[in-house]
C-alpha positions in Angstrom: -18.8 -3.8 16.2 -20.4 -0.5 17.4 -17.0 0.7 19.2 -15.1 -0.1 15.9 -18.1 1.9 13.7 -17.6 4.8 16.0 -14.0 4.8 16.1 -13.7 4.7 12.2 -16.3 7.5 11.9 -14.4 9.6 14.2 -11.1 9.3 12.4 -13.0 10.1 9.2 -14.6 13.2 10.6 -11.4 14.3 11.9 -9.4 13.5 8.7 -12.3 15.2 6.6 -11.8 18.4 8.7 -8.1 18.2 7.7 -9.0 18.1 4.1 -11.3 21.2 4.4 -9.0 23.5 6.6 -5.3 22.5 5.4 -3.6 24.2 2.7 -0.7 21.6 2.3 -1.4 19.3 -0.9 0.4 16.2 0.9 -1.6 16.6 3.9 -4.9 16.9 2.0 -4.0 13.7 0.1 -3.3 11.9 3.0 -6.2 12.9 5.0 -8.4 12.1 2.0 -7.3 8.7 1.6 -7.6 8.2 5.4 -11.1 9.5 5.3 -11.9 7.3 2.4 -10.7 4.2 3.9 -12.3 4.8 7.4 -15.5 5.5 5.7 -15.2 2.1 3.9 -14.4 0.3 7.1 -17.4 1.9 8.8 -19.7 0.8 6.0 -18.3 -2.8 6.8 -18.6 -2.3 10.6 -21.9 -1.0 10.5 -24.9 -3.0 11.7 -27.3 -4.6 8.9 -30.0 -2.4 9.4 -27.9 0.5 8.8 -26.5 -0.9 5.7 -29.8 -1.9 4.4 -30.8 1.7 4.8 -27.9 2.7 2.9 -28.7 0.4 0.1 -32.1 1.8 -0.1 -30.8 5.2 -0.2 -28.6 4.6 -3.0 -31.2 2.7 -5.1 -33.4 5.6 -4.5 -30.9 8.2 -5.7 -30.1 6.3 -8.9 -33.9 6.0 -9.7 -34.2 9.6 -9.3 -31.0 10.1 -11.6 -32.8 7.8 -14.3 -36.1 9.7 -14.2 -34.3 13.0 -14.6 -32.3 11.9 -17.5 -29.1 13.1 -16.1 -25.8 11.1 -16.4 -23.6 10.3 -13.4 
């Protein structure tokens, strides 16, 4: 599972670099879709403690938005 996690994260990183550096619209859209899919897969392949850290971080961020009164 660790190899799959690193593979999807590296593909997502390269795709994100393409999104940032390229000027062609089709390449940007394709790279953004690839990066999104790979990031979703990396969350699935991540060990349980990394998933738990992500959930705790999201809950804490949601709490901060609720305290500040901002809508998201």
